[in-house]
N, C-alpha and C positions, 0 to 999 in steps of 0.2 A: 631697787633696782632703778634704773639711771634713767632719769623720767621723756629726756631723747630717743631712750630706744622703745619706751611704753610708745612714745608720741605714734613714731615710726610702725608700730607692730599695729595700732589703732588705724593707724593713714592708710594702708594696704586694706585693711579690711574696708573700709571706708569706698577704698578708690576700686572696691572686686576686683582689683588685680596690680600690679608693681605698679607702684606710681613711678613716673617721670624723674623724681627729685625726690630722695627722703630727709631729712633733718641731718643736721652734722653737728650744732650744739645748737644750746636755748638761746641765742644773738639770733636763729632762721625767722624769719616773718612768712606770716601764713602767703602776702602776695610773693614771694622769691621760691616759695615752692610752689606755684601754679594753683593753689588749693583753689577751688572754687567756692561759691553760695551753698552748694547743694552740700556740697564734698566738708562743710564748713558744720551744716545741721548734723549731717553722719555722725561728723569725727565729735563734736560737741557731746552727742546723746551715748557713742561708743567710751568716750572719757568718761563721763558720769557714772556707766555703769561701773568701769573698773574702779575707780573711787567710792562707790558710791554717794554721789552726789546728788541730792532729790531734783525733780524736774522741774520745780520753781527756779531752780539756781541756774540751770541748762542755759535759759536767755540770754543769763549775765554772763557766761565767760566771756574772756575778751579773744578773740581770734583775730590778733595783729601779731605777734609773737611770741615764739615759744614761753620765755622768761616770765611776759603776762600772764602767760595762760598755764603755767606751773602756779608762781603766785595767788593766783585765782583758783588751783584744786588746793593748795597745800590750804588755804583760808577755809575752804567746803567742803573739804573730802569726809566721808566718816570710815572710809578704811584706806590703807596702804596695798599697793602691790608687789605681794609678796616675791612673785616669778615671774617670766617669763610662759611657763604653762597655767598659771592664773590668768596673765592678762588674756592668751587666747580663748580660753574659753567665757573670759567677760564678753569678750569679744564676736564670741561665734554664733 
């Protein structure tokens, strides 16, 4: 499943409403998307749930750009996101 789509699902859940801007590419940055520090904490926790990343690794997630985040997740994940339904179930 496309990482940008997974990120946007988790972002929407973390913000508890439709975010002002959704990511469109891996080149997008957290700053460009106006994601504040609290939302970063929630977002990293949700992504960790989606990809089976241990709590010890959550603090190391680079909340700078989607490409850096995807690289980190690919290195530390223990499972893949199989479908949109699976992502929604993990972040619910």
